[in-house]
LOVEX-313139 format. One record per atom (N, C-alpha, C, O): residue in one letter; z negated, x negated, y negated. Coordinates in steps of 0.2 Angstrom, whole numbers, plus 2048, in hexadecimal, padded with zeros to 3 digits. Example, Ala and Ser with C-alpha at 12.3 -4.5 7.8 and 13.67 -1.06 7.14 Angstrom:
<nodes>
a7D97BE81C
a7D97C2816
a7D97BE810
a7D67B9811
s7DD7C080B
s7DC7BC805
s7D97C0800
s7D87BD7FA
</nodes>
This chain:
<nodes>
m99F9C9B6C
m99D9C9B64
m9959C5B63
m9949C1B5F
a98E9C8B68
a9889C9B68
a9869C4B6B
a9829C1B69
s9899C3B70
s9899BDB74
s9889B6B70
s9849B2B71
f98E9B6B6B
f98F9B1B68
f9899AFB62
f9859AAB61
g9899B5B61
g9819B6B5C
g97B9B4B5F
g9779B0B5C
f97B9B6B64
f9739B3B67
f9759ABB6A
f9709A7B6A
a97B9AAB6C
a97C9A4B6D
a97B99CB67
a978997B67
f97E9A0B62
f97D99DB5B
f97699CB58
f973998B53
l9729A2B5C
l96B9A0B58
l96799CB5D
l963998B5B
e96999DB65
e964999B68
e966990B67
e96298BB69
a96C990B66
a970988B63
a96B987B5F
a968982B60
f96898AB59
f962986B53
f95C987B56
f957984B53
d95A98CB5C
d95498CB5C
d94F990B5A
d949990B58
i955996B59
i95299BB56
i94F9A2B5D
i9529A2B62
s94B9A5B5D
s94B9A9B63
s94D9AFB5F
s94B9B0B59
a9509B3B61
a9509BBB5E
a94B9BFB63
a94A9BFB69
g9499C2B5F
g9439C8B61
g93C9C6B62
g9379CAB61
a93B9C1B65
a9339BBB65
a92F9BFB5F
a92F9BFB59
f92A9C1B62
f9259C1B5C
f91F9BEB61
f91C9C0B66
e91E9B9B5C
e9179B4B5E
e9129B5B58
e9119B1B54
p90E9BBB58
p9099BEB52
p9049B6B53
p9029B4B58
d9029B3B4A
d8FD9AEB4B
d8F49B1B4D
d8EF9ADB4E
f8F39B8B4D
f8EE9BAB4E
f8EA9BCB53
f8E59BEB53
i8EF9BAB59
i8ED9BCB5E
i8E69B4B60
i8E29B3B65
d8E89B0B5D
d8E69AAB5F
d8DD9A9B5C
d8D99A5B5E
r8DE9AFB57
r8D79B1B53
r8D29B8B57
r8CC9B8B58
f8D69BBB58
f8D49C1B59
f8D39C3B62
f8CE9C5B65
g8DA9C1B64
g8D99C0B6C
g8E19C5B6E
g8E59C6B6A
d8E29C7B75
d8E89CAB76
d8E59D3B75
d8E89D8B73
w8E19D3B76
w8DE9DCB76
w8E09DFB6F
w8DF9E5B6D
f8E29DAB6B
f8E39DEB64
f8EA9E1B64
f8EC9E4B5F
l8ED9DFB69
l8F49E1B67
l8F39E8B69
l8F79EDB66
l8ED9EBB6E
l8ED9F1B6E
l8EC9F5B68
l8EC9FBB6A
v8EB9F4B63
v8EA9F5B5B
v8F19F8B59
v8F29FCB55
s8F59F5B5B
s8FC9F8B57
s8FE9FDB5F
s904A00B5E
v8FC9FDB64
v900A00B69
v8FBA07B68
v8FEA0DB6A
l8F6A07B66
l8F2A0EB64
l8F4A11B5E
l8F4A17B5D
a8F5A0CB59
a8F7A10B53
a900A12B52
a903A15B4E
i902A0FB58
i908A14B58
i908A19B5D
i90EA1DB5E
a903A1AB61
a902A1FB65
a900A27B61
a903A2DB63
v8FBA24B5B
v8F7A29B58
v8FCA2CB54
v8FBA32B53
v903A27B50
v907A2AB4C
v90DA2EB4F
v910A32B4C
l90EA2DB56
l913A30B59
l90EA37B5B
l910A3CB59
g909A37B5D
g906A3DB60
g906A41B59
g908A47B5A
i904A40B53
i904A43B4C
i90CA45B4D
i90DA4BB4F
a911A43B4C
a917A46B4C
a917A4BB4F
a919A50B4D
f915A49B56
f918A4FB5A
f915A56B5C
f917A5AB5F
l90FA56B58
l90AA5BB56
l90EA5EB51
l910A63B52
l910A5AB4A
l913A5DB46
l919A61B48
l91AA67B47
f91EA5CB4B
f926A5EB4C
f923A65B50
f927A6AB4F
r91FA66B52
r91CA6CB59
r91CA72B54
r920A76B55
r916A71B4F
r915A76B4A
r91AA78B47
r91BA7EB46
a91FA72B43
a925A75B41
a92AA79B44
a92DA7DB40
q92AA79B49
q92FA7CB4E
q92CA82B4F
q930A87B4F
s923A84B52
s921A88B52
s921A8CB4C
s91FA92B4E
s922A8CB46
s921A90B40
s92AA94B40
s92CA9AB3F
r92FA8EB40
r935A8FB41
r937A95B44
r939A9AB42
e935A94B4C
e936A99B4F
e930AA2B4D
e932AA7B50
t92BAA0B49
t928AA7B47
t92CAA9B41
t92DAB0B41
a930AA5B3C
a935AAAB39
a93AAABB39
a93CAAFB36
d93EAA7B3F
d944AAAB42
d941AB1B45
d945AB5B45
r93CAB3B47
r93CABBB49
r93AABEB44
r93CAC4B45
a937ABDB3F
a936AC2B38
a93DAC4B37
a93EAC8B32
</nodes>
């Protein structure tokens, strides 16, 4: 079923999952690192908040 869908998209020259941003010509390839760094920061904050919530839950369970 999925292969039929991708073949259909290929027949109409539509590439699924291809991402070609226009700002690369303007800012350069290094600008893609901004999104990678943003993802890393958000993931780090989420990890810290998860650990903090987990430790507070363990403290509440002991009481």
